[in-house]
KOLZAFI-316760 format. One line per 10 residues: number of its first residue (from 1); for each residue x, y, z of C-alpha. Coordinates in Angstrom, 2 decimals, decimal comma, m for minus. Layout:
<recs>
NUM> X:Y:Z | ...
</recs>
This chain:
<recs>
1> 38,36:24,39:115,39 | 40,38:27,26:114,01 | 40,07:30,99:113,58 | 41,61:32,46:110,44 | 41,99:36,20:109,93 | 42,93:37,38:106,46 | 43,96:41,01:105,77 | 41,43:42,35:108,27 | 40,95:46,13:108,50 | 38,53:48,55:110,13
11> 38,47:52,26:109,42 | 36,29:55,08:110,68 | 36,63:57,85:108,14 | 40,35:58,59:108,02 | 41,04:56,85:111,33 | 42,48:53,33:111,04 | 41,39:51,16:113,99 | 42,71:47,85:112,62 | 45,26:47,82:109,83 | 45,40:44,82:107,49
21> 46,16:42,12:110,07 | 46,37:38,36:109,42 | 46,80:35,43:111,80 | 45,46:31,97:112,64 | 44,56:30,36:115,96 | 44,22:26,60:116,23 | 42,36:24,30:118,59 | 44,03:24,00:121,97 | 45,63:27,45:121,78 | 44,89:30,11:124,39
31> 45,90:33,36:122,76 | 46,59:36,31:125,01 | 45,54:39,32:122,95 | 47,25:42,38:124,37 | 47,53:46,05:123,59 | 47,13:49,48:125,17 | 43,76:51,20:125,27 | 42,65:52,11:121,76 | 45,06:49,70:120,08 | 42,31:47,77:118,26
41> 41,80:44,70:120,50 | 38,06:45,00:121,09 | 37,44:46,09:117,50 | 39,23:42,98:116,24 | 37,24:40,74:118,58 | 33,96:42,29:117,48 | 34,85:41,67:113,83 | 35,76:38,05:114,58 | 32,36:37,45:116,20 | 30,51:39,15:113,35
51> 29,20:41,87:115,66 | 31,11:44,51:113,67 | 31,57:44,33:109,88 | 35,15:44,79:108,66 | 36,10:47,50:106,19 | 38,26:44,96:104,39 | 39,46:41,39:104,81 | 37,80:38,17:105,93 | 37,21:36,08:109,04 | 36,82:32,30:108,87
61> 35,51:30,28:111,82 | 36,43:26,65:111,18 | 36,28:27,42:107,48 | 32,98:29,32:107,68 | 33,13:32,80:106,17 | 31,67:35,20:108,75 | 30,80:37,74:106,07 | 28,73:35,36:103,92 | 27,45:32,91:106,56 | 27,51:34,70:109,95
71> 24,73:32,70:111,64 | 26,52:29,36:111,21 | 29,79:30,90:112,36 | 28,27:32,43:115,47 | 26,92:29,04:116,56 | 30,52:28,00:117,16 | 31,49:31,10:119,16 | 31,07:32,00:122,81 | 31,63:35,72:123,39 | 32,07:37,73:126,57
81> 32,35:41,40:125,55 | 34,17:43,96:127,64 | 30,92:45,73:128,54 | 29,22:42,45:129,63 | 25,63:43,48:128,80 | 23,12:41,67:131,03 | 19,37:41,85:131,68 | 19,87:42,95:135,27 | 16,22:42,69:136,30 | 16,22:38,95:135,51
91> 17,24:36,22:137,93 | 20,50:34,43:137,19 | 18,92:31,07:136,42 | 16,09:32,72:134,51 | 18,58:34,66:132,39 | 20,62:31,57:131,56 | 17,46:29,67:130,61 | 16,60:32,60:128,34 | 20,02:32,39:126,66 | 19,65:28,60:126,30
101> 16,33:29,25:124,56 | 17,94:31,66:122,11 | 20,42:28,93:121,15 | 17,54:26,39:120,94 | 19,47:23,85:122,99 | 18,06:20,33:123,09 | 18,52:20,00:126,85 | 18,39:23,57:128,22 | 17,92:22,56:131,87 | 21,03:20,35:131,77
111> 23,03:23,04:130,01 | 22,03:25,67:132,60 | 22,81:23,33:135,48 | 26,24:22,48:134,05 | 27,26:26,05:133,35 | 26,12:27,26:136,79 | 28,29:24,59:138,38 | 31,20:25,34:136,04 | 31,26:29,07:136,82 | 30,50:28,79:140,55
121> 27,10:30,49:140,45 | 25,25:27,91:142,54 | 24,63:30,12:145,58 | 23,68:33,10:143,42 | 21,43:31,42:140,84 | 18,16:32,56:142,47 | 19,20:36,21:142,84 | 18,41:39,02:140,46 | 21,47:39,99:138,45 | 21,45:43,58:139,71
131> 21,90:42,24:143,27 | 25,20:40,57:142,38 | 28,69:41,93:142,95 | 30,72:42,94:139,90 | 32,67:39,70:140,10 | 29,54:37,54:140,04 | 28,11:39,57:137,18 | 31,28:38,66:135,27 | 30,62:35,01:136,06 | 27,10:35,32:134,64
141> 28,59:36,82:131,48 | 31,06:33,96:131,25 | 28,25:31,45:131,84 | 26,21:32,82:128,93 | 29,29:32,57:126,70 | 29,74:28,90:127,66 | 26,16:27,67:127,81 | 26,01:26,28:124,25 | 29,41:24,57:124,60 | 31,09:26,67:121,88
151> 34,24:25,47:120,19 | 35,71:28,97:120,12 | 35,74:31,34:123,11 | 36,38:35,06:122,77 | 36,83:36,67:126,18 | 37,35:40,43:126,44 | 38,59:41,28:129,95 | 36,81:38,26:131,51 | 38,25:38,63:135,02 | 37,38:42,28:135,61
161> 36,11:42,75:139,17 | 37,02:39,29:140,45 | 38,68:38,88:143,84 | 41,93:36,84:144,10 | 40,11:33,57:144,90 | 37,68:34,05:142,00 | 40,58:34,95:139,71 | 42,30:31,68:140,50 | 39,12:29,67:139,86 | 38,37:31,37:136,53
171> 41,98:31,02:135,38 | 41,86:27,29:136,10 | 38,57:27,06:134,20 | 40,00:28,86:131,16 | 43,08:26,61:131,13 | 40,85:23,52:131,31 | 38,59:24,84:128,55 | 41,66:25,52:126,42 | 42,36:21,79:126,19 | 39,40:21,35:123,84
181> 38,59:24,86:122,61 | 40,22:27,72:120,77 | 40,39:30,75:123,08 | 41,16:34,41:122,47 | 41,72:36,09:125,80 | 42,13:39,84:126,24 | 43,38:41,34:129,50 | 45,56:44,11:130,92 | 46,84:41,87:133,73 | 50,22:40,49:132,67
191> 50,35:37,86:135,42 | 47,08:36,53:134,06 | 48,54:36,08:130,59 | 51,57:34,26:131,99 | 49,31:31,97:134,04 | 46,80:31,17:131,31 | 48,10:31,71:127,78 | 50,43:29,62:125,65 | 50,71:32,28:122,95 | 50,80:36,06:123,06
201> 49,87:38,59:120,40 | 50,42:42,31:120,92 | 48,61:44,92:118,86 | 49,58:48,58:118,70 | 47,77:51,26:116,69 | 45,91:48,59:114,74 | 49,06:46,66:113,78 | 50,34:43,35:115,16 | 53,78:44,09:116,64 | 54,42:40,67:118,24
211> 53,15:37,10:117,98 | 55,05:34,44:119,93 | 55,25:32,45:123,15 | 56,10:34,44:126,28 | 59,65:33,04:126,35 | 59,96:33,63:122,62 | 58,98:37,28:123,04 | 61,56:37,74:125,78 | 64,32:36,30:123,61 | 63,09:38,29:120,61
221> 63,43:41,48:122,63 | 66,85:40,55:123,99 | 68,10:39,46:120,58 | 70,21:36,70:122,16 | 70,33:33,89:124,68 | 71,16:35,39:128,05 | 72,23:33,99:131,42 | 72,77:35,78:134,69 | 75,12:34,57:137,42 | 76,64:35,53:140,75
231> 80,22:34,60:141,67 | 82,18:34,38:144,90 | 84,64:37,02:143,68 | 84,64:39,64:140,86 | 86,20:38,76:137,49 | 87,92:40,38:134,52 | 85,09:40,59:131,97 | 87,49:41,10:129,03 | 88,43:37,39:129,22 | 85,16:36,62:127,40
241> 85,91:38,93:124,44 | 87,75:36,21:122,50 | 84,66:34,01:122,04 | 82,69:34,79:118,88 | 79,50:33,18:120,24 | 79,43:35,66:123,16 | 77,98:39,00:122,14 | 78,09:40,93:125,42 | 78,80:40,75:129,13 | 77,75:43,29:131,71
251> 78,09:43,66:135,46 | 74,79:44,09:137,30 | 76,12:44,12:140,86 | 79,44:43,76:142,68 | 79,59:40,01:142,08 | 76,77:39,56:139,54 | 76,93:39,50:135,75 | 74,77:39,05:132,65 | 76,15:37,16:129,64 | 74,52:37,15:126,17
261> 75,36:35,19:123,06 | 74,21:32,93:120,25 | 74,76:29,54:121,91 | 73,57:29,29:125,51 | 75,08:25,82:126,08 | 78,58:26,87:124,98 | 78,22:30,02:127,09 | 77,51:28,00:130,22 | 80,32:25,53:129,51 | 82,78:28,39:128,95
271> 81,67:30,04:132,18 | 82,18:26,81:134,15 | 85,67:26,35:132,66 | 86,62:29,96:133,42 | 85,40:29,81:137,02 | 87,25:26,54:137,57 | 90,54:27,96:136,20 | 90,18:31,08:138,36 | 89,46:29,05:141,51 | 86,23:31,01:141,81
281> 82,74:29,70:142,56 | 79,28:30,16:141,01 | 76,80:31,04:143,75 | 73,81:31,49:141,44 | 73,10:30,81:137,76 | 69,87:31,14:135,78 | 68,56:31,81:132,30 | 67,57:35,44:131,95 | 64,49:36,83:130,27 | 62,62:40,06:130,51
291> 59,15:39,70:131,98 | 56,03:40,14:129,87 | 55,38:43,60:131,26 | 58,82:44,76:130,06 | 58,17:43,26:126,62 | 54,75:44,92:126,44 | 56,17:48,34:127,37 | 59,00:48,02:124,91 | 56,70:47,18:121,98 | 53,88:49,64:122,74
301> 55,56:52,60:124,40 | 55,58:55,28:121,71 | 56,27:58,92:122,41
</recs>
């Protein structure tokens, strides 16, 4: 199952919420959809689900045009919106049976039983939704998104209000679901993206400013392969100037350095040769990359 977005835009008067974006997500991908508040994340998700009509462009869900055939497209989608609207006077099991009825499932009791077990709602299933903690309300929202076994999951801030143990469980569930489903996952928690997603897209002011793996984004930001190392004694950094594949070297501490270039393997080999000739010793060596939070700030921090 795939999601295809073609030249998608949403405007409100003169305000541009989403600006002519295009991308594709394939089965087995868990896309971390990131952006600051007001960047256009939720608007994009609502247009993908058919909840919000686009001003221009098209959305295809496994080849189904959401503008011309929205009902068939929605059958393939499970959606947990940021607001997580629930009928709070209903009991958990009652509510999920109600949702199963809306989807006209052939075996609603089995579907409800499976999704309650999947989302860890067993002990809460006979409570009214308003009696639940915020974390368990989120689980109910996730359960309704999963109950019809959708091929595409769109999750807008799905772990809001969960405690650390619940976070771990839901993350594991999303990773497992990602093996057979296409997932778009929006969150402000960078550690969550690193734990769950295999692809990251960052949107800023309605425009896509990055689309890559986490490691790919780090290298994109750095503009080069980079290693960091600590030596037994300080060195003369100018020795590295003669190598055209080395673009920069900087000292980060008394005995620590950062080396960037176009060929990481030649950089490491050159470093080993240099240290050996100088009768020095490498105490620590690792590939260097900025973390996702640094990448996010760099791409979205506008004055």
